[in-house]
N, C-alpha and C positions, 0 to 999 in steps of 0.2 A: 184841722188846725186847732191848737189849744193855746189860749192866752189866759190871762188872769181871770177873765170872766167871759161868758158866752157872747155877750153883746159886743165886746171888743173884737172877738173872733169873727163874728158875722160881719161887722163893719169892715174888717180887713179883707174878707172875701169879696165884698162889694167893691172895695177900692181896686183890688187886683183885677177883677172882671171888668170894671170900668176902664182901667188903664189899658188892658189888652184890647178892649173894644175900640178905644180911641186910636190905638196904634194900628189896629186892623183896618179901621175906616180910612186912616191917613195913608194906608199902603205900607206901613213900616214893618208889619209882621203879617204872616199868612194866618189863616184860620186853622192851621195845623194843630194837632193835639199837643199838649204840653211836653210830652216825652220826645218830641222831634226837634232836631236842630240841623239845618242844612249847612254844610260847609261851603264857604265862599271859594275855597281853593279847588273844589272838585267840579268837573265839567257838568255831568248830569247830577243834579242835586239829589242826594240820598239822605235819608234820615239817619242820624247818628245817635246812638244811645251812649250817653256819657257815663263813666264809671261812678259807682257809689264809693265815697271815701269816708272812713271812720274818723270822726273828729276827736280832738283831745279833750272834749268836754267830760266832766265827771259823771255823766249820766247815760253812757252807752248810746250816743246819737251819731248817725251817719248823715252825710249831706250829698246830694246829687244835683248837678246842673240840669235843668229842664230845657232851657232856651238861652241863647246868647245872640242877640240881634241888634244891629245898628238901627237907630231911629232918628228921623229928623223931627225935632220938637222946636217949634218957634221960640226964640228967646234963649236958646241954649247953644248957640253956635251952629255952624254948618256941619251936620252929621257928626256931632261930637258926643252924642248920647248913645251909650251901649246899654241895653236893658238885659239884665241877667235875672232869670227866674230860677229858683232853686227849691229843693224839697229837703226838709229835715225829717229823719225817720228814727224812731226809737227802736233800737235793735234788741234790747233786752231790758230786764228790770234794773232799777237803780241799785248801785253798789250798796253794800251794808252800811248802815249809818243813817241818821236822820238828816233831812235838809235843814239848814241851807248848806249847800255844797259850795266849794270855792269857785267852781266854774260850771254853773248850770244855766246861765242866761246867754242867749245868742243875740248879739248886736249886729244887725245888718249894716249899720253905718261903718263898721270896722272892716268890711270887705274891701279889698284893694286889688288892683291889677298891675301888671308889670309888662313892659315891652321886652320880650326875650332877646331881641336883637340889640337894643341899646341900654337895657336895664332901667329905663325911665319908669317911675311909678305913677299910677293914676288913682285918684280917689273918687268917692261917691260925690255926686252933685249935691250942693246944699239946697234944702227945700226953698222954694219961692212961693209967693202968694198964689194959691190955686194949684200948685204942683207938688205932689208928694213924691219925693225922689227915692225913698226907701220904705220898706214895710216896717211894721212894729217889732219891737224886741220880743223874743219868745223865751219863756221859762221852760227849759227842757225837763226839769225834774217833775213837772206836772203831766208830761206825756205818759200815756200807757204804752206798754210794749206793743210794737207794730203800728203805732199811731204816727201820722204824718203832720207836718206843719209847713205850708208853702210860704214863700216870700219873694221879694224882688228888690233890686237896686238899680239905679241909673248911674253908670260910671262915666266920667269925663275922659273920653279917649279920642285923640285926633283921628281923622279920617284915614291918614296914611297907615295906621296900625291895623293889620289884618288878623294877627294872632296874638293872644295874650296869655300870660301866666296868671290865672285867677287865684287869689290868695284869700281863703276864708279864715276867720279866726280859729286858731288851734288845729290847723291842718297844714299839710304840705301843698305847695302850689300845683295847680292843674293846668296843663296847656290846652287852650281852647281856641278854635277858629271862630271868628265873628261872622255871623250870618249877615249878608247884605241883601236886603229885599230888592226885587227888580222893579 
């Protein structure tokens, strides 16, 4: 993970680990590795590897969903939180020219979802006291080729929605099944 400084990056890692530990303890997610996501629509739960998608950022960065899981978080409605973990990856060097680029900053708060059946859009939950609902912004021009940067968002999605079109900034929508923990 690369942010403006190393301390912010380490703090972000601690927050993500703490969030996943909290969700694992509450039974919202399994202790599965980040590359796994079980589809709620399949009878025997099998790990699904989500495709990597090249973003429209100016800095040759791809994005891959690691996990998409519904969680019950007190104070956020009944099962209305969907946690999406993702990984940004620098696929090559920066294009010619010196920073700043027009599009080199990734804003997790801009991630949206859409119900493919009804077309209804869902946004990221606003942070509340004690709850970080999305990870820090990432400056992708600072990534070295092959470097990763992980992040997460909490999306406000009603329990009735089982599949979403996940819309990351500067990408085409990706259809994702929401994992529902048992």
